[in-house]
C-alpha positions, 0 to 999 in steps of 0.5 A: 500500500502506497502512502502519499503526501495526504496520508503523511499530512493526516498522520502529522496532524494526528500526532500534533493533536495527540501532543495537546492535552485532551481537555483544556483547563476550565476558565478560572472561577469567580471570586467575591470578597469584601469587608464588613463594617459597623454603623460607625464605619469600623471593620467588624471582626468575627462576623459570620458571612454566608454566600448562597446560590442555587448554582452551589450544592450548599451555602458557603460560610466564612468568618471575617478577620480582624480587618473585617475582610472575607473572601470566597473563591472558585465560584461558578457564575450565578446570582448570589446572596451574601449575608453578614451577621454579628450578634443581632445585626445583619446585612444582606446583598444580592449580586450577579457573578459572571464566570471568572469575575472578581466582585467586591461587596462591602457590607455596612451594618445599619443601626438596630434602631433607626431613630434616636430617643432624646428627652427635654426638660419641661419649660 
């Protein structure tokens, strides 16, 4: 059986393809990071942060460091809810995360009571 130039070209192509990995690496996952702040703008240490999405098998949890920072990495694209909680205070934020994106979500606790109580002396 005689092999001509087209057969050799096909053989070279097959060898080149075999040298490449069978599967290409998936694009890097997304990341959501931020800082939790109290009512006065100070970072909140040891706040619990929960990240939820229907694209995940379960919610992810983190605890903020002394600088109030949290981070979640290697996330698939989806609509996420980020809930920060410390004691009776909590803050919720919803966001869209695209594949490979890096999102920064800072969460600010609001005062437990949205009004101030003051008293005046009678005149």
